[in-house]
C-alpha positions in Angstrom: 102.4 96.7 123.3 103.6 93.2 123.1 101.0 90.9 124.6 100.3 87.2 124.5 97.0 86.7 122.7 95.2 83.4 123.2 94.3 82.1 119.7 91.1 80.0 119.8 91.1 79.0 116.2 88.8 76.0 116.4 86.2 78.1 118.2 86.6 80.9 115.7 86.2 78.6 112.7 83.0 77.1 114.3 81.7 80.7 114.8 82.4 81.5 111.2 80.5 78.4 110.1 77.6 79.4 112.3 77.6 82.8 110.7 77.5 81.3 107.2 80.9 82.7 106.3 82.3 79.2 105.5 79.5 78.4 103.1 80.9 80.6 100.3 79.3 80.8 96.9 82.5 81.2 95.0 85.9 80.1 96.0 88.8 82.2 94.7 92.2 80.7 94.0 95.2 81.2 96.4 96.8 83.5 93.8 93.6 85.6 93.7 93.4 85.7 97.5 97.1 86.7 97.8 96.6 89.6 95.3 93.4 90.7 97.0 95.0 90.7 100.5 98.0 92.7 99.3 95.8 95.3 97.6 93.5 95.6 100.6 96.3 95.8 103.2 98.5 98.3 101.3 95.6 100.5 100.4 93.8 100.5 103.7 95.8 99.2 106.7 99.3 100.5 106.5 100.9 103.9 106.1 102.2 105.1 102.7 105.7 103.9 101.9 105.5 100.9 104.1 104.0 98.3 101.8 103.7 94.7 102.9 104.4 91.4 101.1 103.0 87.9 101.3 105.4 85.2 102.5 103.0 82.4 102.0 99.4 81.3 101.7 97.7 78.0 102.7 94.3 76.6 103.6 93.5 76.1 107.3 90.1 75.3 108.9 88.1 76.4 105.9 90.0 79.7 105.5 93.0 81.0 103.6 95.9 81.6 106.1 98.1 84.3 104.8 101.6 85.1 106.2 102.1 88.8 105.9 105.6 90.3 106.1 105.6 93.9 107.3 108.1 96.5 106.1 109.7 96.2 109.6 110.6 92.5 108.8 108.0 91.2 111.2 105.7 88.4 109.9 102.1 88.0 111.1 99.4 85.6 110.1 96.1 86.8 108.9 93.0 85.0 107.5 90.6 85.4 104.6 87.4 83.6 103.7 87.7 81.6 100.6 85.3 83.9 98.7 87.6 86.8 99.4 85.0 88.9 101.1 86.1 88.8 104.7 89.6 89.6 106.0 90.8 89.0 109.6 94.1 90.7 110.5 94.3 88.6 113.7 92.3 86.3 115.9 91.7 87.2 119.5 90.1 85.7 122.6 87.1 88.1 122.9 86.7 87.5 126.6 90.3 88.2 127.4 90.3 91.5 125.5 87.0 92.6 127.0 88.3 91.7 130.5 91.4 93.7 130.0 89.5 96.8 128.8 86.9 96.6 131.5 89.1 96.0 134.5 92.1 98.3 133.6 94.7 95.8 134.8 98.2 95.0 133.7 99.5 91.5 133.5 103.2 90.9 133.8 105.4 87.9 134.6 107.4 87.6 137.9 110.7 85.9 138.3 109.1 82.4 138.5 107.2 83.0 135.3 103.8 83.3 137.1 101.5 86.0 135.7 100.9 88.9 138.1 98.3 91.6 137.9 98.6 95.3 138.9 95.7 97.6 139.2 96.0 101.2 138.0 96.2 103.4 141.1 94.0 106.5 141.4 95.4 110.0 141.7 94.0 113.5 142.0 95.7 114.3 138.7 96.4 111.1 136.7 99.8 110.9 134.9 99.4 109.5 131.4 102.5 108.3 129.5 102.2 106.9 126.0 105.2 105.1 124.5 105.2 104.8 120.7 107.5 104.6 117.7 106.8 107.7 115.6 106.3 105.7 112.3 104.5 102.7 113.8 101.0 102.5 112.3 99.6 101.3 115.6 101.4 104.0 117.6 99.9 106.7 115.4 96.5 105.0 115.7 96.4 105.3 119.5 97.8 108.9 119.3 94.8 109.8 117.1 92.5 108.3 119.6 94.2 110.0 122.6 94.3 113.6 121.2 90.5 114.3 121.8 91.0 113.0 125.4 93.8 115.4 125.9 91.6 118.2 124.6 88.7 117.1 126.9 90.7 116.8 130.1 93.1 119.7 129.4 94.7 120.6 132.8 92.9 117.9 134.7 95.4 115.2 133.9 99.1 115.2 132.8 99.8 113.7 129.3 103.2 112.9 127.7 104.2 111.1 124.5 107.5 109.3 124.8 109.3 106.9 122.5 110.4 103.3 122.7 114.1 102.7 123.2 114.4 101.0 119.8 113.1 101.7 116.3 111.6 99.4 113.6 111.0 101.9 110.8 114.3 103.2 109.6 116.2 106.4 110.0 113.2 108.6 109.2 111.6 107.3 112.4 114.6 108.3 114.5 114.7 111.7 112.9 111.1 112.3 113.6 111.5 111.2 117.2 114.4 113.7 117.7 112.2 116.4 116.2 109.3 115.7 118.5 111.6 115.5 121.6 112.8 119.0 120.7 109.4 120.5 119.9 108.4 119.5 123.4 111.4 121.3 124.8 111.3 124.4 122.5 107.5 124.8 122.2 105.8 122.6 124.7 102.4 124.4 124.4 102.4 123.7 120.6 103.4 120.0 120.8 100.0 118.4 120.6 99.0 120.8 117.9 102.1 119.7 116.0 101.3 116.0 116.7 97.8 116.4 115.2 99.3 117.9 112.1 101.9 115.2 111.8 99.3 112.4 112.1 97.6 113.7 109.0 100.3 112.7 106.6 103.5 112.1 108.5 105.2 115.3 107.1 106.8 116.7 110.2 109.0 119.3 108.5 105.9 120.8 106.8 104.1 121.0 110.1 106.9 122.9 111.7 106.6 125.4 108.9 102.8 125.7 108.8 102.7 126.2 112.6 105.5 128.8 112.4 107.6 127.0 115.0 111.2 128.2 115.4 113.1 125.9 113.0 116.5 127.2 114.0 116.0 126.4 117.7 114.5 123.0 116.9 117.3 122.0 114.5 119.9 123.1 117.0 118.2 121.1 119.7 118.0 118.0 117.4 121.7 118.2 116.7 122.5 118.5 120.4 120.2 115.7 121.4 121.4 113.5 118.6 125.0 113.9 119.8 124.1 113.5 123.5 122.3 110.2 122.9 124.4 108.9 119.9 121.2 108.4 117.9 122.8 108.7 114.4 126.1 107.2 115.5 124.3 104.1 116.9 122.2 103.9 113.7 125.3 103.7 111.7 126.9 101.0 113.9 124.8 97.9 113.6 126.8 96.3 116.4 124.7 98.4 118.8 121.3 97.4 117.4 118.8 95.5 119.5 119.0 91.8 118.6 121.1 92.9 115.7 118.0 94.1 113.9 116.7 97.3 115.5 118.6 100.6 116.0 118.3 102.0 119.5 116.9 105.3 120.8 118.0 106.0 124.3 116.4 109.4 125.0 113.7 107.6 127.2 115.8 104.6 128.0 115.3 104.9 131.8 111.5 105.1 131.4 111.4 102.2 129.1 113.3 100.1 131.6 111.2 101.4 134.5 107.9 100.3 132.9 109.4 97.3 130.9 108.1 98.8 127.7 108.1 96.1 125.0 106.7 97.8 121.9 104.5 100.5 120.4 102.0 101.4 121.7 102.4 101.0 125.5 100.0 103.1 127.6 101.1 103.8 131.2 98.7 105.5 133.7 99.9 106.5 137.1 103.0 104.4 136.7 101.2 101.2 135.7 100.7 99.8 132.2 97.0 100.1 131.4 94.8 98.3 128.9 92.4 100.3 126.7 90.9 100.3 123.3 92.4 102.9 120.9 89.2 104.8 120.3 88.7 108.1 122.2 85.8 106.9 124.3 87.8 103.9 125.6 90.9 106.0 126.3 88.8 108.6 128.1 87.3 105.9 130.3 90.8 104.5 131.0 92.2 107.9 132.1 89.0 108.8 134.0 89.2 105.6 135.9 92.5 106.7 137.4 91.0 109.8 139.1 90.3 109.7 142.8 87.3 111.9 142.0 86.3 112.2 138.4 85.9 115.7 137.1 82.8 116.7 135.1 84.9 116.5 131.9 84.8 112.7 132.2 81.1 112.8 131.1 81.9 114.2 127.7 80.9 112.0 124.8 83.8 111.1 122.6 83.9 108.8 119.5 83.9 105.1 120.1 85.2 104.4 116.6 88.7 103.1 116.4 91.0 105.4 114.2 92.6 103.8 111.2 96.2 102.7 111.7 98.9 104.8 110.1 98.6 108.4 109.0 95.4 110.1 107.9 91.8 110.2 109.0 89.2 107.5 108.9 88.2 104.6 111.2 88.5 100.9 111.1 86.4 98.0 112.3 89.4 96.4 114.0 89.6 96.5 117.8 93.1 97.9 117.5 95.3 95.5 119.4 98.2 95.1 117.0 101.5 96.6 117.9 105.1 97.1 116.7 107.4 95.1 118.9 110.5 93.0 119.0 
């Protein structure tokens, strides 16, 4: 979900000073900070097999500013206190994030460049569409948060996972997306059970076997879908890639264009892009806010802890606003 985040670095630095974080007892070197950041990120914040590197490190407003290069090629700036005890993946305007989560609005830009706001409409049975990239650590993060909501609301709302119309994580991502598209066709009642298994360690083929799904039908569907949408053909032809960098995935191209999907994850409720935290409690509130009359299931207590990004279990202190996007 590609959003413009207002960075109030001066205010943030002052806040750190007020909290005593800038008055560190021992300053580590830039080399030590770089090594510590790499170890922390690769062991805790990204999925296995997608290690990050450090493009550069410098001092800024009493902190170390670290340029992190993701496996997708995207570079993001993070910060660390000079004693190496506090790491900040990104800096956000707290008021803006809280406003987005509380009001459930969507901010777009019209033809004149002026921001416009759309409220999520209310339906008797909300339609929830989640757009992700199958290997995006932030897409898997929100999927883990959404699964308990799907269990809680069951037939009260309609849920669907769809994929962005481009990929940032190699051929394995495209292969997995084809597999999931076909599982939804071949065994729709088993799809979310499969997804829960897949989110544990990213081993989709093993999940197909453990759930005793029909491998033959799924593989046949994958081959047909691949041919219909030229997924592998386009992967092998870089002239077709988005911005010359990202292979395309056209299975949900029309929906991506309809909602102007920019990246993973993008949450759409009742036809409008919605804002929500990635924890189950926030996602339940987002969906329940789209009912004309909320069912009793909306009173269930779900976890307010944000799932860790990537595969596996666990939670994170991050608010979960990062995304994979061009």
